[in-house]
C-alpha positions as CSV (number, residue, x, y, z in Angstrom):
1,M,14.6,-9.3,26.8
2,G,17.4,-11.3,28.3
3,S,17.0,-15.1,28.5
4,G,13.8,-16.9,27.7
5,L,14.2,-17.2,23.9
6,T,13.8,-20.6,22.3
7,A,14.4,-21.6,18.7
8,E,12.3,-24.1,16.8
9,I,13.3,-25.7,13.5
10,H,10.3,-27.2,11.6
11,A,10.1,-29.4,8.6
12,R,7.0,-27.5,7.6
13,L,6.3,-23.9,6.5
14,D,3.0,-23.5,8.4
15,S,4.5,-23.8,11.9
16,I,2.5,-20.9,13.4
17,T,-1.2,-20.4,13.5
18,P,-3.0,-18.1,11.0
19,E,-3.6,-15.7,13.8
20,E,0.1,-15.6,14.6
21,W,0.9,-15.2,10.9
22,R,-1.3,-12.1,10.7
23,R,0.5,-10.6,13.6
24,L,4.0,-11.3,12.3
25,F,3.2,-10.6,8.6
26,P,0.6,-7.7,8.8
27,D,1.4,-6.3,5.4
28,Y,2.2,-9.5,3.4
29,P,-0.4,-10.4,0.8
30,D,-0.4,-14.1,1.3
31,S,-2.3,-15.3,4.4
32,G,-1.4,-18.1,6.8
33,E,-4.2,-20.1,5.2
34,M,-2.4,-19.8,1.8
35,I,0.9,-20.9,3.4
36,S,-0.8,-23.9,4.9
37,L,-2.3,-24.9,1.5
38,I,1.0,-24.6,-0.2
39,Q,2.5,-26.9,2.4
40,D,-0.3,-29.5,2.2
41,S,-0.6,-29.5,-1.6
42,G,3.1,-29.8,-2.2
43,F,5.5,-27.9,-4.5
44,D,7.5,-30.2,-6.8
45,G,11.2,-30.2,-6.2
46,F,11.1,-28.4,-2.9
47,N,11.0,-29.2,0.8
48,L,9.7,-26.4,3.0
49,H,11.0,-25.5,6.5
50,S,10.7,-22.7,9.0
51,I,12.5,-21.3,12.0
52,V,10.5,-19.8,14.8
53,I,12.0,-17.8,17.6
54,R,9.7,-17.7,20.7
55,Q,9.8,-15.9,24.0
56,D,7.9,-16.4,27.3
57,Q,8.8,-20.0,27.7
58,G,8.1,-20.9,24.1
59,H,4.6,-19.4,23.9
60,Q,4.9,-16.2,21.9
61,P,6.5,-16.3,18.4
62,I,8.5,-13.1,17.7
63,L,10.5,-14.0,14.6
64,F,9.7,-16.3,11.7
65,L,12.0,-17.3,8.9
66,P,10.4,-19.1,5.9
67,I,12.9,-21.6,4.4
68,F,13.0,-23.8,1.4
69,E,15.4,-26.6,0.2
70,T,15.9,-27.7,-3.4
71,E,18.4,-29.0,-5.9
72,Y,18.7,-25.8,-7.9
73,K,19.9,-25.3,-11.5
74,L,21.8,-22.1,-11.6
75,N,21.3,-21.9,-15.3
76,C,17.6,-21.1,-14.6
77,I,18.7,-17.6,-13.7
78,T,21.5,-17.0,-16.1
79,Q,21.5,-15.0,-19.4
80,P,20.9,-17.1,-22.5
81,R,24.6,-17.0,-23.7
82,I,25.8,-18.3,-20.3
83,R,23.0,-20.9,-20.2
84,K,24.1,-22.3,-23.5
85,L,27.6,-22.7,-22.2
86,I,26.4,-24.5,-19.1
87,E,24.0,-26.9,-21.0
88,T,26.8,-27.9,-23.4
89,G,29.5,-28.0,-20.7
90,L,31.2,-30.9,-19.0
91,P,29.1,-33.1,-16.7
92,Y,31.3,-32.1,-13.7
93,F,30.7,-28.4,-14.5
94,Q,26.9,-29.0,-14.8
95,K,27.0,-30.8,-11.4
96,L,28.7,-27.8,-9.8
97,L,25.9,-25.6,-11.2
98,T,23.1,-27.8,-9.6
99,P,23.8,-27.2,-6.0
100,K,21.7,-28.1,-2.9
101,L,20.1,-24.7,-2.2
102,V,18.7,-23.7,1.2
103,G,17.1,-20.3,1.0
104,I,15.2,-17.8,3.2
105,G,12.1,-16.5,1.4
106,F,9.0,-17.9,-0.4
107,V,9.1,-20.2,-3.4
108,E,5.6,-19.2,-4.1
109,G,4.7,-15.6,-3.1
110,E,4.9,-12.0,-4.0
111,W,8.4,-11.3,-2.5
112,G,10.6,-12.4,0.3
113,Q,9.7,-11.3,3.8
114,I,10.5,-12.1,7.4
115,G,7.8,-12.3,10.0
116,Y,8.5,-10.4,13.3
117,E,6.9,-8.9,16.3
118,H,6.6,-5.2,15.3
119,T,6.6,-3.9,18.9
120,L,10.1,-5.3,19.7
121,N,12.9,-2.8,20.3
122,D,16.2,-3.0,18.4
123,E,18.1,-4.8,21.1
124,D,15.4,-7.5,21.6
125,L,14.9,-8.0,17.9
126,M,18.7,-8.4,17.3
127,E,18.9,-10.9,20.1
128,A,16.2,-12.9,18.4
129,W,18.1,-12.6,15.1
130,I,21.3,-14.0,16.6
131,L,19.5,-17.1,17.7
132,A,17.7,-17.4,14.3
133,L,20.9,-17.1,12.3
134,E,22.6,-19.7,14.5
135,S,19.7,-22.0,13.8
136,F,19.7,-21.3,10.1
137,K,23.4,-22.2,9.9
138,A,22.9,-25.4,11.8
139,L,19.9,-26.3,9.7
140,S,21.9,-25.6,6.5
141,Y,24.7,-27.9,7.8
142,G,22.2,-30.6,8.6
143,L,20.7,-30.4,5.1
144,K,24.2,-30.4,3.6
145,A,23.5,-27.2,1.7
146,D,26.0,-26.1,-1.0
147,L,24.3,-22.7,-1.6
148,L,22.6,-20.3,0.9
149,A,20.3,-17.6,-0.3
150,W,17.9,-14.8,0.7
151,V,15.4,-14.6,-2.1
152,D,13.6,-11.6,-3.5
153,F,13.7,-9.0,-0.7
154,N,13.0,-5.4,-1.3
155,T,13.6,-2.2,0.7
156,E,10.4,-2.6,2.7
157,S,10.3,-6.3,3.3
158,G,14.1,-6.5,3.9
159,Q,14.3,-3.6,6.4
160,V,14.9,-5.8,9.4
161,I,17.4,-8.1,7.8
162,P,20.7,-8.0,9.8
163,I,22.7,-7.1,6.8
164,S,25.9,-6.7,8.7
165,Q,26.0,-10.4,9.2
166,L,25.6,-11.1,5.4
167,Q,28.5,-9.1,4.0
168,D,30.0,-12.2,2.4
169,Y,26.9,-12.8,0.3
170,I,26.7,-11.8,-3.3
171,P,23.8,-9.5,-4.3
172,L,21.8,-10.1,-7.5
173,K,19.0,-8.3,-9.1
174,G,15.7,-10.2,-8.7
175,L,12.4,-10.0,-10.6
176,P,10.6,-6.7,-9.8
177,Y,7.1,-7.0,-8.5
178,A,4.4,-4.8,-10.0
179,R,1.5,-3.1,-8.1
180,V,-1.0,-0.7,-9.6
181,P,-2.3,2.0,-7.3
182,L,-6.0,2.8,-8.1
183,P,-7.1,6.2,-6.8
184,F,-9.8,6.2,-9.5
185,K,-13.6,6.4,-9.3
186,T,-14.3,4.9,-12.8
187,L,-12.5,2.8,-15.4
188,D,-12.5,5.8,-17.7
189,D,-10.4,7.7,-15.0
190,Y,-7.9,4.8,-15.1
191,F,-7.7,5.0,-18.9
192,A,-7.2,8.7,-18.8
193,N,-4.1,8.1,-16.6
194,L,-2.4,6.1,-19.4
195,S,-0.5,7.5,-22.3
196,R,-2.4,8.2,-25.5
197,S,-0.7,5.5,-27.4
198,T,-1.3,2.9,-24.6
199,R,-5.0,3.9,-24.5
200,K,-5.3,3.4,-28.2
201,N,-3.5,0.1,-28.1
202,M,-5.6,-1.2,-25.2
203,R,-8.9,-0.2,-26.8
204,R,-7.9,-2.0,-30.0
205,K,-7.1,-5.2,-28.0
206,L,-10.4,-5.0,-26.1
207,R,-12.3,-4.8,-29.4
208,K,-10.7,-8.2,-30.3
209,A,-12.1,-9.7,-27.2
210,Q,-15.8,-8.9,-28.1
211,G,-17.8,-12.0,-27.6
212,I,-15.8,-13.3,-24.6
213,E,-17.9,-14.3,-21.7
214,I,-16.5,-13.6,-18.2
215,I,-17.5,-15.7,-15.1
216,R,-16.3,-15.3,-11.5
217,T,-16.5,-18.4,-9.4
218,K,-15.2,-20.1,-6.2
219,D,-16.1,-23.5,-7.7
220,P,-13.6,-24.4,-10.4
221,K,-14.2,-28.1,-10.3
222,P,-16.0,-28.4,-13.7
223,W,-13.0,-26.9,-15.4
224,M,-10.1,-28.0,-13.2
225,E,-8.4,-30.3,-15.8
226,I,-8.1,-27.5,-18.4
227,I,-7.2,-24.9,-15.7
228,Y,-4.3,-27.1,-14.6
229,Q,-3.3,-27.7,-18.2
230,Y,-3.2,-24.0,-19.0
231,Y,-1.0,-23.5,-15.8
232,M,1.4,-26.2,-17.0
233,D,1.5,-24.7,-20.5
234,T,2.4,-21.3,-19.0
235,L,5.4,-22.9,-17.2
236,I,6.7,-24.5,-20.3
237,H,7.0,-21.1,-22.0
238,H,8.4,-19.3,-18.9
239,D,12.1,-19.7,-18.2
240,L,11.9,-18.2,-14.7
241,Y,9.5,-20.4,-12.9
242,F,10.6,-21.6,-9.5
243,G,8.8,-24.9,-9.0
244,I,5.5,-26.5,-9.9
245,H,2.2,-26.7,-7.9
246,H,0.2,-29.9,-7.8
247,Q,-3.4,-29.8,-9.1
248,D,-4.7,-30.0,-5.5
249,Y,-3.5,-26.4,-5.0
250,F,-5.8,-25.1,-7.7
251,A,-8.7,-27.3,-6.6
252,E,-8.6,-26.4,-3.0
253,V,-7.5,-22.7,-2.9
254,C,-11.0,-21.2,-2.9
255,N,-12.1,-23.6,-0.1
256,R,-9.1,-22.8,2.1
257,V,-7.9,-19.3,1.4
258,P,-10.1,-16.3,2.3
259,G,-10.7,-14.0,-0.7
260,A,-9.6,-16.5,-3.3
261,E,-11.7,-16.6,-6.5
262,Y,-11.3,-17.6,-10.2
263,T,-12.1,-15.4,-13.2
264,L,-12.8,-17.5,-16.2
265,Y,-12.9,-16.5,-19.9
266,F,-15.1,-18.4,-22.3
267,L,-15.8,-18.3,-26.0
268,N,-18.9,-20.2,-27.2
269,G,-18.9,-22.2,-24.0
270,R,-15.2,-23.2,-24.3
271,L,-12.8,-22.1,-21.5
272,L,-9.9,-20.1,-23.1
273,A,-8.3,-18.6,-20.0
274,F,-8.3,-18.5,-16.2
275,N,-7.1,-16.0,-13.6
276,L,-6.7,-17.0,-10.0
277,L,-7.0,-14.0,-7.7
278,V,-7.0,-13.3,-4.0
279,A,-8.5,-10.2,-2.3
280,S,-6.2,-9.7,0.7
281,S,-5.0,-6.9,2.9
282,G,-6.6,-4.1,0.9
283,E,-5.4,-5.3,-2.5
284,L,-6.3,-7.8,-5.2
285,V,-3.4,-10.2,-5.7
286,D,-3.0,-11.8,-9.2
287,K,-1.7,-15.3,-8.4
288,Y,-1.9,-17.1,-11.7
289,F,-3.1,-16.5,-15.3
290,G,-3.1,-19.2,-18.0
291,M,-4.7,-19.4,-21.4
292,D,-5.0,-21.3,-24.7
293,E,-1.8,-20.1,-26.4
294,V,-3.3,-19.5,-29.8
295,L,-6.8,-18.3,-29.1
296,G,-5.7,-16.4,-26.0
297,Q,-3.4,-14.3,-28.1
298,K,-5.9,-13.9,-30.8
299,Y,-8.5,-12.4,-28.4
300,S,-6.0,-10.5,-26.3
301,L,-7.1,-12.3,-23.2
302,Y,-4.2,-11.2,-21.0
303,F,-5.1,-7.6,-21.6
304,L,-8.8,-8.3,-21.2
305,S,-8.0,-9.9,-17.8
306,W,-5.9,-6.9,-16.8
307,I,-8.8,-4.5,-17.5
308,E,-11.3,-6.8,-15.8
309,N,-9.1,-6.8,-12.7
310,I,-8.8,-3.1,-12.7
311,R,-12.5,-2.7,-13.1
312,Y,-13.2,-5.1,-10.3
313,C,-10.8,-3.2,-7.9
314,I,-12.4,0.2,-8.7
315,D,-16.0,-1.2,-8.4
316,N,-15.1,-2.8,-5.0
317,N,-13.0,0.0,-3.6
318,I,-9.8,-2.1,-3.6
319,P,-7.0,0.5,-3.7
320,V,-4.2,-1.7,-5.2
321,Y,-4.0,-4.3,-7.9
322,S,-0.9,-6.6,-7.3
323,A,0.0,-7.7,-10.8
324,G,2.9,-10.1,-10.1
325,A,6.5,-10.3,-11.4
326,A,8.1,-10.1,-14.9
327,S,6.8,-8.4,-18.1
328,E,7.7,-5.1,-16.4
329,E,7.8,-3.1,-19.7
330,V,4.2,-4.0,-20.5
331,K,3.0,-3.4,-16.9
332,D,4.9,-0.1,-16.7
333,H,2.9,1.2,-19.7
334,L,-0.3,0.1,-17.9
335,G,0.4,2.2,-14.9
336,A,2.2,-0.2,-12.6
337,E,4.7,0.8,-9.9
338,F,7.4,-1.7,-8.9
339,K,9.2,-3.1,-5.9
340,A,12.8,-3.9,-6.9
341,N,13.8,-7.2,-5.4
342,M,17.3,-8.4,-4.5
343,I,18.7,-11.9,-4.0
344,L,21.7,-12.6,-1.8
345,F,23.6,-15.9,-2.2
346,K,26.7,-17.5,-0.9
347,H,28.3,-20.8,-1.9
348,Q,29.7,-22.8,1.0
349,N,32.8,-23.7,-1.0
350,P,35.1,-20.5,-1.0
351,I,36.6,-21.3,-4.4
352,I,33.3,-21.8,-6.1
353,H,31.9,-18.7,-4.3
354,W,34.8,-16.7,-5.7
355,I,34.2,-18.0,-9.2
356,L,30.5,-17.3,-9.1
357,K,31.2,-13.8,-7.8
358,Q,33.3,-13.1,-11.0
359,F,30.3,-14.0,-13.1
360,K,27.8,-12.1,-11.0
361,S,26.4,-10.1,-13.9
362,A,25.5,-13.2,-15.7
363,F,23.1,-14.2,-12.9
364,D,21.4,-10.8,-12.5
365,Y,17.8,-10.6,-13.8
366,P,18.0,-8.3,-16.9
367,L,15.7,-5.5,-15.9
368,K,13.7,-3.9,-18.7
369,I,13.1,-0.6,-16.8
370,D,15.2,1.5,-14.6
371,L,14.7,0.9,-10.9
372,P,16.7,2.0,-7.8
373,E,18.6,-0.8,-6.1
374,P,16.9,-2.1,-2.9
375,V,18.4,-1.1,0.4
376,L,18.3,-4.0,2.8
377,G,18.7,-3.8,6.6
378,R,17.6,-0.1,6.7
379,R,16.4,-0.4,10.3
380,W,20.0,-1.1,11.5
381,Q,21.5,1.6,9.3
382,Q,19.2,4.1,10.9
383,R,19.7,2.8,14.5
384,P,23.0,0.9,14.7
385,V,23.1,-2.0,17.2
386,L,26.3,-3.7,18.2
387,V,26.1,-7.2,16.8
388,P,28.5,-9.9,17.7
389,A,29.9,-12.1,14.9
390,I,27.9,-15.3,14.6
391,T,29.8,-18.6,14.6
392,V,28.5,-22.1,14.6
393,K,30.7,-24.8,16.0
394,S,31.3,-28.1,14.1
395,P,29.1,-31.1,15.1
396,Q,32.2,-32.7,16.7
397,T,32.2,-30.0,19.4
398,N,30.4,-31.4,22.4
399,N,28.3,-28.4,23.1
400,E,26.8,-28.4,19.6
401,T,26.5,-32.1,18.9
402,S,23.0,-32.7,20.1
403,F,21.6,-29.6,18.3
404,T,23.2,-30.5,15.0
405,E,22.1,-34.1,15.2
406,R,18.6,-32.9,15.9
407,V,18.7,-30.8,12.8
408,K,20.0,-33.7,10.7
409,A,17.0,-35.8,11.8
410,L,14.5,-33.4,10.1
């Protein structure tokens, strides 16, 4: 490829067109339209950025890094016994565990992924990576990041990560992502694939849901207030959420994102639960489910929604139901397969980094099922490419001052 590459650092996530997004992310469930909606509607506590590497005098994007910035509480990902120590600890200790985090990945999405031109050869892709990592380090410096991270990458989505450049990062277990393959012609075929005890349990739960009315709609406006309330109630009871959508996201998603639709669950005219779904790239993506805490459990609405989504996929020849992260034990019994995700992080302070490394196991997600550890950077392990070590000069160095100052201005 030689010269002709340019790096762009944007204070937005939607810095390429939807058409360019589809080319760089051909197998990622979220569309460019979804990314643009997330940017426009806002995500509490986060600023979104992106790095785009282009060739041909800046016309053709060939590498895209989604980036987020936040003040992150490390106790959000610790085990309960460690969390209690943090919450009752000294104020200075608490401050150390609320670092400025700059991460590569998606704050709202199925897993972390890098967009890239799939026709690039190894040498050209690595040349683009070198420029991208230089840009990421400069951006992190300009944002005064304490903690750097690569969030929720799996073996498939992380295959092009230049892992040789990330040897000083600490690996953590992330939340696994569930997907249900559906090679079935009928719902009965799906049930037959489950264990006898699971079938019996599910049929009992579905009997509880008799009398529930199900409506599919792209116009959620009449119920938007209660939909958003159910969403917020779900977050309150979920320790692992990673930010909060504004109501505009839920109000506009069906207008702006192809394939987006709500499934609503009513009893005697009262909305008890909602499920936001997106049909995308040959799969049905389960984005959000929320319900009345008491009546939702009484009528087993989570399990009713699961079966409704399976039925919809089978009826519409959709081969995969993407069922989201967490609750892996339940989803395993219901026929899900899993993508094991990994987080890589590095504290900029070497002493704090060493301390965090000693407590690594306290920050791992406690998996409920056995999964093989993801292998990142598999492309380079199969076809090694000589990669020079990447260094970023301080902003006092004349050659780097203008670039760093431009990053600070973002």
